[in-house]
C-alpha positions in Angstrom: 121.8 -38.6 -74.2 119.0 -36.7 -71.7 119.7 -36.9 -68.3 117.4 -36.1 -65.5 117.8 -36.7 -61.6 116.5 -35.8 -58.3 118.1 -32.9 -55.6 117.9 -33.0 -52.3 119.7 -33.9 -48.8 119.4 -36.6 -47.9 118.7 -39.0 -50.4 119.1 -42.2 -49.0 115.2 -43.1 -48.4 114.5 -42.2 -52.6 112.8 -44.4 -55.1 113.0 -41.9 -57.9 116.3 -43.5 -59.3 114.7 -47.2 -59.2 111.5 -45.9 -60.8 112.7 -44.1 -63.6 115.7 -46.4 -64.7 112.7 -49.3 -64.2 110.1 -46.8 -66.7 112.8 -46.3 -69.4 113.7 -50.0 -70.1 109.8 -51.0 -69.2 109.0 -48.8 -71.9 112.1 -48.8 -74.2 112.8 -45.1 -73.6 116.5 -44.7 -75.2 119.1 -42.2 -74.5 117.6 -41.4 -71.5 119.0 -42.0 -67.5 118.3 -40.9 -64.1 120.8 -39.6 -61.3 120.7 -38.8 -57.8 122.4 -35.5 -57.0 122.6 -35.1 -52.9 123.6 -31.8 -52.5 124.0 -30.2 -48.8 123.0 -26.5 -50.4 120.9 -25.1 -52.9 124.1 -23.1 -53.6 124.9 -25.8 -55.5 122.3 -26.2 -58.1 123.6 -23.3 -60.3 127.0 -25.2 -60.9 125.2 -28.3 -61.2 123.0 -27.2 -64.1 126.1 -25.4 -65.9 128.2 -28.5 -65.9 125.3 -31.0 -67.1 124.3 -29.9 -70.0 122.9 -32.7 -70.9 119.9 -32.4 -68.0 116.4 -31.9 -69.0 114.7 -32.3 -65.8 115.0 -32.3 -61.9 112.8 -33.6 -59.0 113.5 -32.0 -56.1 112.9 -33.1 -52.4 113.1 -32.4 -48.7 114.3 -30.0 -47.4 114.3 -28.0 -51.0 110.9 -27.5 -52.3 110.0 -24.2 -50.9 113.4 -22.5 -51.3 114.2 -24.2 -54.4 112.0 -21.1 -56.0 114.5 -18.7 -55.4 116.7 -19.9 -58.3 114.4 -20.7 -60.8 113.5 -18.3 -63.8 109.6 -19.2 -63.8 106.7 -21.0 -62.2 104.1 -22.8 -63.4 101.2 -20.6 -62.0 98.6 -23.3 -62.3 100.5 -25.3 -59.6 103.8 -24.5 -58.2 102.9 -20.6 -57.7 99.9 -21.2 -56.1 101.2 -24.0 -53.7 104.6 -21.7 -53.1 106.3 -25.1 -53.4 108.0 -27.0 -56.5 108.9 -30.5 -56.8 109.5 -30.9 -60.4 111.9 -28.3 -63.0 111.7 -28.6 -66.4 114.9 -27.5 -68.0 115.1 -26.3 -71.2 117.3 -26.1 -74.2 118.4 -22.5 -73.4 119.7 -23.9 -70.0 116.3 -21.8 -68.5 114.2 -23.3 -66.1 110.9 -23.4 -64.6 109.0 -25.3 -61.4 105.8 -27.1 -61.2 104.2 -29.1 -58.2 103.4 -32.4 -59.2 102.6 -33.5 -55.6 99.4 -31.7 -55.6 98.6 -34.1 -58.4 99.9 -37.5 -56.9 98.0 -36.7 -53.6 94.8 -35.8 -54.9 94.4 -38.3 -57.1 95.7 -41.1 -55.2 93.4 -40.1 -52.3 90.1 -39.6 -54.4 90.7 -43.0 -56.0 91.7 -44.3 -52.1 88.5 -43.3 -50.7 86.6 -44.1 -54.4 87.1 -47.6 -53.4 85.9 -47.2 -49.8 82.5 -46.0 -51.2 83.8 -42.4 -49.3 83.2 -38.9 -50.6 86.2 -36.7 -49.6 83.8 -33.7 -48.7 82.5 -35.6 -45.9 85.8 -35.7 -44.0 87.5 -33.4 -41.6 91.6 -33.7 -42.1 94.5 -33.1 -39.8 97.7 -32.3 -41.8 100.7 -33.2 -39.8 104.0 -30.9 -40.8 104.0 -27.6 -42.5 106.5 -28.1 -45.4 106.2 -27.9 -48.9 104.6 -31.3 -49.0 102.2 -29.7 -46.6 101.6 -27.0 -49.0 100.7 -29.5 -51.9 98.4 -31.2 -50.0 96.2 -27.8 -48.6 95.6 -27.0 -51.4 94.4 -30.7 -52.7 92.3 -30.9 -50.1 90.9 -27.3 -50.6 90.3 -27.9 -53.8 88.4 -31.2 -52.7 86.4 -29.4 -50.0 87.7 -31.2 -47.3 88.1 -29.0 -43.8 91.4 -29.3 -42.6 93.5 -28.2 -39.3 97.0 -28.1 -39.6 99.3 -29.6 -36.9 103.1 -28.8 -35.9 105.7 -28.7 -33.3 105.8 -25.1 -33.7 102.9 -22.6 -32.5 101.6 -20.5 -35.3 98.0 -18.9 -35.8 96.7 -21.2 -38.3 98.0 -25.0 -36.9 97.6 -27.2 -33.4 100.6 -28.6 -31.5 100.6 -32.2 -31.2 99.9 -31.7 -27.6 96.7 -29.5 -28.0 94.8 -32.3 -29.5 92.3 -33.7 -27.7 89.9 -36.4 -28.1 87.2 -34.3 -29.2 89.3 -33.2 -31.7 90.7 -36.6 -32.8 86.8 -37.8 -32.6 86.3 -35.0 -35.2 88.7 -35.4 -37.9 88.7 -39.0 -39.2 91.5 -38.5 -41.9 94.9 -37.7 -41.1 97.5 -36.9 -43.4 101.3 -37.1 -42.4 103.3 -34.9 -44.7 106.8 -35.0 -42.6 109.6 -37.5 -43.0 109.3 -38.9 -39.6 109.0 -43.0 -40.0 111.9 -42.5 -43.2 114.1 -45.5 -43.9 116.6 -45.6 -41.6 114.7 -43.8 -39.5 111.8 -46.2 -39.0 111.3 -46.2 -35.0 110.3 -42.2 -35.0 106.2 -41.0 -35.9 104.3 -38.1 -35.4 103.6 -37.6 -31.9 99.6 -38.0 -31.8 97.6 -39.6 -28.9 97.0 -42.5 -31.2 94.8 -44.2 -28.1 92.2 -42.0 -29.9 92.2 -43.4 -33.3 90.0 -45.1 -34.0 88.5 -47.7 -36.8 86.5 -44.4 -38.3 90.1 -42.8 -38.8 91.4 -43.2 -42.0 95.7 -42.2 -41.8 97.4 -41.6 -45.1 101.1 -41.3 -44.8 103.2 -39.6 -47.7 105.9 -41.6 -46.5 106.2 -44.9 -48.9 109.6 -46.3 -47.5 109.2 -48.6 -45.2 106.2 -49.4 -46.6 104.3 -49.2 -43.7 105.9 -46.9 -41.3 105.3 -46.9 -37.2 102.7 -44.1 -38.1 100.2 -46.7 -40.3 101.1 -49.4 -37.5 99.7 -47.4 -34.5 96.5 -46.4 -36.5 96.3 -50.4 -38.1 96.8 -51.5 -34.3 93.4 -49.2 -33.6 91.3 -50.6 -37.0 92.0 -47.1 -38.9 92.2 -48.1 -42.8 95.6 -46.9 -43.6 97.5 -46.0 -47.0 100.9 -44.9 -47.7 102.8 -42.8 -50.4 104.1 -44.9 -53.1 100.7 -44.4 -55.1 100.9 -41.0 -54.8 105.0 -41.3 -55.9 104.0 -43.3 -58.8 101.3 -40.6 -59.9 103.3 -37.7 -59.2 106.3 -38.8 -61.4 104.6 -40.5 -64.3 103.6 -36.3 -64.5 107.0 -34.8 -63.9 107.2 -37.4 -66.9 104.5 -35.4 -68.7 106.0 -32.0 -67.9 109.6 -32.8 -68.9 108.2 -34.2 -72.7 105.4 -32.4 -73.2 103.2 -29.2 -71.0 100.3 -29.5 -72.9 97.2 -30.7 -71.1 98.9 -31.1 -67.4 96.1 -30.8 -65.3 93.2 -33.0 -65.7 92.7 -34.9 -62.9 
């Protein structure tokens, strides 16, 4: 039996187990299963790897995408090393581990497809990226490759980011793509959302939320109420999951977009 799974804390929000279980059934993939491994600390990871000798791959979610790197034997330089965050781990027959980042692929491809459907080019937008966690790192690299200018927005002031209270009407008007990489609004905390000045969101704006549970977060509802185009993170989830499966079963030709 080949075992795959997800590590993070908490894991109540995740669809990964259902997604891969359905995939195994739909595609008649035998002798494979997917489990959730909720960890309050990454210090539990070495013991898990030692105990579960049938583990072939892990997905990594909040809050461990950056910190997990210290626990791995190797990093993929085309994704994880460049981004500085890991959301997929391949476990080899000898027990060694290698980190990858498929969030990059999932986000980039889903954004391009969304804008293509609406007849828009990525390079014509300037974006606000909300948050500074592991998912935000993948989003930033994807935007750089798509030649979309962006500004980071965080609750903590830094040299390369703005505070939410520093967002003016002028800044909002010049940044028509707003990407939420924070977990705010994720089930069961559905009444939470980033502290944007939503009164300055217009029908010219595009709001992308990496959260996929619920399908329409309060962030997206607030945008839609002002006529903005909206998209949740479900397509990104599906794309990054399929890329993870490629990594676990075949590492060749992984990063064509």
